N, C-alpha and C positions, 0 to 999 in steps of 0.2 A: 431655603434662599430666597430672598425677598427683590424685586425688582423695585427699581425707582423710575418714576418719568412716566409718561403720555404713550408711550411706544417700545416695546418691546419683545421678544420671540420667545416664545412657549415648546420646548424643547422636552422632545419623550426620547426616552429610548427604553427597546422591546429586545431583550433575550430571546431567541427563537431554540427552542430543544427540538428534536426528532424533526425537523424541518420539511424534510422529504415524505412525512409519514400523511402529512396535510398540505401534501401538492395539491389537491385537488380543490382546498378551500382557498379561500380570500382573507386578507387581515385586514383588518381595520381600528380604528384610534376612535374613539367617541370622546368630544371633550363638551361639557358642562359648562356653560359662560355665564355669567351675570350678567346684568343687567348693562352693567357700566361698559361693559367689553366690546370693542366694535369690531366686525371684520369685513375687511375690503375684499370683497371677491377677485376685484380685478387682481390685487397684487397677490392673492391667493393662485389664480391662474397662471400669473407672471412667474411665481415660481414650481409651476410646474405640477402641481398638487388636482389629484384628483379628488372631488368632495362634494358635497352639500351641507348646506348651510339653513337653518328655520330658524326664524328670528327677524327682528327687528334690524332692515337693512340701510335703514337713513343714517348716514355717517355723518349729518349735521349736528342733529339732536343731542342738548346736555342731556344728562341723567334724570334732571327735574321732569324731561321732557317725556319720557319713556314710561311705559309698564312695568313695574316691577319683574317680570317675569323674563326666566334663564331664557339664551338661546344655546343651540345645539347644532354642533359643528361634528361631520362623520367625516374622516379621511381615508379614501382609501390606499394600502400601501402594497407596493412591490417589493417583496423580502427576495434580497440579491446576497445576501449575508447571513451569520447568525445573530449578529447585533446590526438592529436596522432603530434608525435615527430619524425621528418624523419632524421637522422644525416648522411652527405657524405663528406668521407674525403676527402679533392683537395690538391695537390701539383701543385708549380709555376715553371715554367721554368726559368733559368737563363735569366736576362733580358739585354736588349744593354744599352752598358757602356753612361754615359754622364761623363758632363766637369763640376765638381763641386767639391768643398771641401769635401764635404758628398753626393755623387750620392746616391739617392733612387728614386723607382720607386711605384707608386700607381695605383693597378688595382682593378677598381670598377665592383661589381658584380649585374648584375641586379636582381633585384627581383623576385623571383621566380614564377610561377603560379601555383595555386593547382586547380586543377576541378576533377569535375566527368564524366565519362563515361558510358552512359545511353544506355540502348536498345532504338529503334529507337520507342515503344511505351511512351516514356517521349515526346511528341510532344511540349509541354509548353517550353522546351528549346530550347533556340536560340545562346546561346555561341559560340564562336568560338577561334579556335588558333591563335597565330599570323602566320600569311600569310609565313613571312619565315622560319619558323621552319619545318623539315623536315616530311617525314610521318614516322609513327614508325609502327612494325607489332605488337607490343603491344596493337594497339589500330584498334578496328574495324570500320572498313570506313562507315559503317553505323549508328555508334554511334551519340547521342546526347549529346552533353557538357554544362556543368554547373561551370563557372568558381566562385570560393570562394572567399569570403573577409574577411576581417580582420585575415591575418596570417601575423606571424612575421618571419623574417630572418636574423640569423648574423652569422659572421661578414658581413657588408654591402660593405668591402673594402680588401685588405690587401698590406701593407706595406714593403716593401722588398729590402735589398739593392743591388747595381749594381757597377761594374766596373768603374774606373775614364777612362776615353778614354787617359787621358795624361799618364796612366800609362800603355798604351798596348804596346809601343816597351820595354820596361824593362820586360815587365812578358815573352815576345817572346822570348828575349835575354834569360833569367832566362833558360825557359823551352827548350829551346835547347842546352842550357850548361848542364844542368842535363842530358838531353837526351842522348848526347854524352860521357859525364864522366861514364854514366852508361853502356853504349855498350862498352867503355875502358876497366870496371872495368870485364864485362861480356868476352872479350875474351880474359883479364888476366888469369883469372881464368882457360877459356877454355885451353888455350896453356899450364900452369903452372900441370894442371890434366894429360892433353894428355904425357906430359914428364913423369912426374909421373908414367903413366901407361908404357909408352912405359921403362922406367926402367924396372920395374919389369917384364914385358914383356922378355928383355933381360936376367936376373936373371934366370926366369926360363929355358929359352934354357939353 
């Protein structure tokens, strides 16, 4: 499934089996997110998610203004049924302009990793997290991991429009013109108001 636009929700379905056998374990979803993706911590808090995000937290920068490094989002899940759904709101940075008639940019989303983090007594578990993922304070350093299979997630990619590089000069000229006109308008009105106030002051005297 492909989403379109700058705002979407990443939904992950996790079927759980033998849930009661892992009552002492914690369930997590780990998302690796491209640099194009924005995570709004305040919005995730409003959704009641327990999470930790490692990555660029500047919400205003376009893609060209951030390093080409993945962000990592770890979400703690409280399983109450045998099918858990985790929804994460995503936003997309403005992309780098391209040269074409209708330029677009497609962002591929790696599938999330769902896993249980269990006490060290679960010695039969030997799964490991990706070596490039950062360390999270939500995870106990002595935890044993079990990667869960058969999960589904959507969307798998996001399609966004980007600017046409051939239009950059016109856009910059229009921006400068509008800014200059706005400045002249403000100065003119300030001058008019100052004259009115000065005239009123003279009448009072």
